[in-house]
C-alpha positions as CSV (number, residue, x, y, z in Angstrom):
1,X,114.9,76.4,115.7
2,X,117.6,77.2,113.2
3,X,117.7,73.6,112.1
4,X,114.1,73.9,111.1
5,X,114.7,77.1,109.1
6,X,118.1,76.7,107.5
7,X,119.4,74.0,105.2
8,X,123.1,73.7,105.1
9,X,125.0,71.7,102.5
10,X,128.4,70.2,102.8
11,X,130.9,73.0,103.3
12,X,133.4,73.3,100.4
13,X,131.8,70.4,98.7
14,X,133.3,71.7,95.4
15,X,136.4,73.3,96.9
16,X,138.6,71.8,94.2
17,X,136.6,73.8,91.6
18,X,137.4,77.2,93.3
19,X,139.8,79.2,91.2
20,X,143.4,79.6,92.1
21,X,142.9,83.3,92.5
22,X,140.1,82.8,95.1
23,X,142.1,80.1,96.9
24,X,145.1,82.6,97.1
25,X,142.7,85.3,98.4
26,X,141.3,83.0,101.1
27,X,144.8,82.1,102.2
28,X,145.6,85.8,102.4
29,X,142.5,86.6,104.5
30,X,143.3,83.7,106.8
31,X,146.7,85.2,107.6
32,X,145.2,88.7,107.9
33,X,142.2,87.9,110.1
34,X,143.8,89.8,113.0
35,X,145.2,92.8,111.0
36,X,142.6,93.2,108.2
37,X,140.6,96.0,109.9
38,X,143.6,98.3,110.2
39,X,144.1,98.1,106.4
40,X,140.4,98.1,105.4
41,X,139.7,101.8,105.7
42,X,138.1,102.1,102.3
43,X,136.1,98.9,102.9
44,X,134.8,100.2,106.1
45,X,133.8,103.6,104.6
46,X,131.9,101.9,101.7
47,X,130.3,99.4,104.1
48,X,128.9,102.3,106.2
49,X,127.4,103.9,103.0
50,X,125.9,100.5,102.0
51,X,124.5,100.0,105.5
52,X,122.8,103.4,105.5
53,X,121.4,102.7,102.0
54,X,120.0,99.3,103.1
55,X,118.4,100.9,106.1
56,X,116.3,103.0,103.7
57,X,115.0,100.0,101.6
58,X,111.4,98.9,101.8
59,X,112.0,95.5,103.3
60,X,109.3,92.8,103.0
61,X,109.3,92.6,106.9
62,X,110.3,94.7,109.8
63,X,112.9,92.2,111.1
64,X,114.4,90.7,108.0
65,X,116.3,87.4,107.5
66,X,119.6,88.3,106.0
67,X,122.4,86.4,104.2
68,X,125.7,88.2,104.0
69,X,128.3,87.1,101.5
70,X,132.0,87.7,102.4
71,X,131.6,89.0,105.9
72,X,135.3,89.3,106.6
73,X,135.8,90.6,110.1
74,X,132.1,91.8,110.2
75,X,132.9,95.4,109.6
76,X,129.9,95.8,107.5
77,X,127.7,93.7,109.8
78,X,128.4,96.0,112.7
79,X,127.4,99.0,110.6
80,X,124.3,97.3,109.1
81,X,122.7,96.3,112.4
82,X,122.6,100.0,113.4
83,X,120.1,100.6,110.5
84,X,118.1,97.3,110.4
85,X,117.1,94.9,113.2
86,X,117.4,91.4,111.7
87,X,115.6,88.4,113.1
88,X,118.4,86.3,111.7
89,X,121.7,87.3,110.1
90,X,123.8,84.5,108.4
91,X,127.3,85.8,107.8
92,X,129.5,83.8,105.4
93,X,133.0,84.0,104.2
94,X,135.5,81.9,102.1
95,X,138.1,82.3,104.8
96,X,137.7,80.0,107.9
97,X,139.8,82.3,110.0
98,X,137.6,85.3,109.2
99,X,134.5,83.3,110.1
100,X,136.1,82.1,113.3
101,X,136.9,85.6,114.3
102,X,133.4,86.9,113.6
103,X,131.9,84.0,115.5
104,X,134.0,84.9,118.6
105,X,133.1,88.6,118.3
106,X,129.3,87.9,118.0
107,X,129.1,85.0,120.4
108,X,126.6,86.9,122.6
109,X,124.3,87.9,119.7
110,X,121.9,85.1,119.1
111,X,120.7,86.7,115.9
112,X,123.9,85.7,114.2
113,X,124.9,82.5,112.5
114,X,128.3,82.0,110.8
115,X,129.1,79.7,107.9
116,X,132.3,79.1,105.9
117,X,131.4,78.9,102.2
118,X,132.1,80.3,98.8
119,X,129.5,83.0,98.1
120,X,129.7,82.3,94.4
121,X,128.4,78.8,95.0
122,X,126.1,79.3,98.0
123,X,125.8,76.2,100.1
124,X,122.8,77.4,102.1
125,X,119.1,77.9,101.7
126,X,116.2,79.2,103.7
127,X,112.8,77.5,103.3
128,X,110.9,80.8,103.1
129,X,113.7,82.7,101.3
130,X,115.9,85.6,102.5
131,X,114.6,89.1,102.8
132,X,118.0,90.5,102.0
133,X,121.2,89.1,100.5
134,X,124.1,91.6,100.8
135,X,127.8,91.8,100.1
136,X,130.2,94.7,100.7
137,X,133.2,94.8,98.2
138,X,133.1,91.0,97.6
139,X,131.5,90.2,94.3
140,X,134.6,91.5,92.4
141,X,136.2,88.2,93.5
142,X,133.6,86.2,91.6
143,X,134.8,84.3,88.5
144,X,131.3,84.4,86.9
145,X,129.4,87.4,88.2
146,X,126.2,86.9,86.3
147,X,126.0,83.2,87.3
148,X,126.7,84.0,90.9
149,X,124.1,86.8,91.1
150,X,121.6,84.4,89.6
151,X,122.3,81.7,92.2
152,X,122.1,84.3,95.0
153,X,118.8,85.7,93.6
154,X,117.2,82.3,93.8
155,X,117.6,82.4,97.6
156,X,115.6,85.6,97.9
157,X,111.9,85.7,98.7
158,X,109.3,87.6,96.7
159,X,109.9,91.4,97.2
160,X,113.3,90.8,98.8
161,X,116.6,92.5,97.8
162,X,120.1,91.7,96.6
163,X,122.3,94.7,97.6
164,X,126.0,94.9,97.0
165,X,129.0,97.1,96.4
166,X,131.9,96.2,94.1
167,X,135.1,97.7,92.7
168,X,134.9,98.7,89.1
169,X,137.2,99.7,86.2
170,X,139.2,102.7,87.3
171,X,140.2,101.3,90.7
172,X,143.9,101.7,91.4
173,X,144.3,103.7,88.2
174,X,147.3,105.7,89.5
175,X,149.1,102.5,90.4
176,X,148.2,100.9,87.0
177,X,149.3,104.0,85.0
178,X,152.7,104.0,86.8
179,X,153.2,100.4,85.5
180,X,152.1,101.5,82.0
181,X,154.6,104.4,82.0
182,X,157.4,101.8,82.6
183,X,156.1,99.4,80.0
184,X,154.8,97.0,82.7
185,X,151.5,95.4,83.6
186,X,150.2,95.7,87.2
187,X,149.4,92.4,89.0
188,X,146.1,93.8,90.3
189,X,142.7,92.4,89.4
190,X,140.8,93.4,86.3
191,X,137.6,95.0,87.4
192,X,134.5,95.3,85.1
193,X,133.2,98.6,83.8
194,X,129.8,100.0,84.5
195,X,128.3,99.0,81.2
196,X,129.3,95.4,81.8
197,X,127.9,95.3,85.3
198,X,124.6,96.8,84.1
199,X,124.0,93.6,82.1
200,X,124.6,91.1,84.8
201,X,121.2,91.1,86.5
202,X,119.3,87.8,86.9
203,X,115.8,87.2,85.7
204,X,112.8,87.4,88.0
205,X,113.3,90.9,89.2
206,X,114.6,94.4,88.5
207,X,118.2,95.5,88.9
208,X,119.9,98.8,88.8
209,X,123.3,100.5,89.4
210,X,121.9,102.8,92.1
211,X,125.1,104.8,92.8
212,X,128.7,105.3,91.8
213,X,131.5,107.0,93.7
214,X,135.2,107.4,93.3
215,X,137.1,107.4,96.6
216,X,140.6,108.9,96.5
217,X,142.5,107.6,99.5
218,X,145.9,108.9,100.6
219,X,148.5,106.5,101.9
220,X,151.6,107.7,103.7
221,X,153.9,106.2,101.0
222,X,154.0,103.6,98.2
223,X,155.2,100.8,100.5
224,X,152.1,101.4,102.8
225,X,149.8,101.1,99.8
226,X,151.4,97.8,98.6
227,X,151.2,96.4,102.2
228,X,147.5,97.3,102.1
229,X,147.0,95.5,98.8
230,X,148.5,92.3,100.3
231,X,146.4,92.6,103.5
232,X,143.1,92.9,101.7
233,X,144.1,90.3,99.1
234,X,144.1,92.5,96.1
235,X,147.4,91.1,95.0
236,X,145.8,87.7,94.6
237,X,145.4,87.5,90.9
238,X,146.1,85.0,88.1
239,X,148.8,87.4,86.7
240,X,152.4,86.7,87.2
241,X,154.0,89.1,89.7
242,X,156.8,91.4,88.6
243,X,160.4,90.6,88.9
244,X,161.9,92.2,92.1
245,X,163.9,94.7,90.1
246,X,161.0,95.9,88.1
247,X,158.8,96.1,91.2
248,X,161.3,98.3,92.9
249,X,161.3,100.5,89.9
250,X,157.5,100.8,90.1
251,X,157.7,101.7,93.8
252,X,160.3,104.4,93.2
253,X,158.3,105.9,90.3
254,X,154.9,105.8,92.1
255,X,156.2,107.1,95.4
256,X,158.6,109.8,94.1
257,X,160.5,111.2,97.1
258,X,159.0,108.7,99.5
259,X,156.0,110.9,100.2
260,X,152.2,110.3,100.3
261,X,150.5,108.6,97.4
262,X,146.8,109.0,96.3
263,X,144.9,105.9,95.0
264,X,141.5,105.8,93.5
265,X,138.7,103.3,94.2
266,X,135.8,103.2,91.8
267,X,132.8,101.8,93.7
268,X,129.5,100.7,92.3
269,X,126.4,100.1,94.4
270,X,124.1,97.5,92.8
271,X,120.5,96.7,93.8
272,X,118.2,93.9,92.5
273,X,114.7,93.3,93.8
274,X,112.7,90.1,93.2
275,X,109.3,90.6,91.7
276,X,106.5,90.2,94.2
277,X,104.8,87.7,91.9
278,X,107.8,85.4,92.0
279,X,109.2,83.2,89.3
280,X,110.5,79.7,88.6
281,X,113.9,79.0,87.1
């Protein structure tokens, strides 16, 4: 039945075009497939909020067909199916190891199909379109957010939704400011501001930034925070890493006395709905 419904293209047909940053992130996630969930506390919290929000949407059908971008270890998927009952959930990720783990965990759930692909260049299509395309803290990895949202929007049926969360400017501000105090630049990603995100919506529907929140999470010490950055792939940027001596200086300054450190996450919830009349690109 799935063969009749879903069209799959060659996986990683354009892998050579994927940016070095995303390749590094995929390699990190491959290594962290078994340990990611222990570090992804904020990701799980945000995913729960997104799942609850999606559960309140006016879906085109009772049992939606869903495409998830960047499923990771399926933390978000587990939360979402408590709020919606999909007829089909296609979970995708750039990391083969993450996809393999999810496939093993959901082997008994026939509603789920797992595909390894780059969500920014979706290699999948549904004849009738998806009722929902969703992504939890993933689109910040996209190199061309507006272009990627446009490609994902084309997969959505009339009246269907694109719902996502993303990190925005102000994330890791305490860590970044510590670098600035020392005349250094943090090797963390540059996240867009709210104004920029508000102008990324594709044609053929209506988009809005439905919610914003700043989560301040406490880590036991600076080293624990850095370890988390590596586990979730947030160190995978195009910026040159600091020299060892400079990095140790940052750690000492950020985690004065070796005690707990507080780090901010600026999270934006984006929602786009395709017009019920449809459109042609």
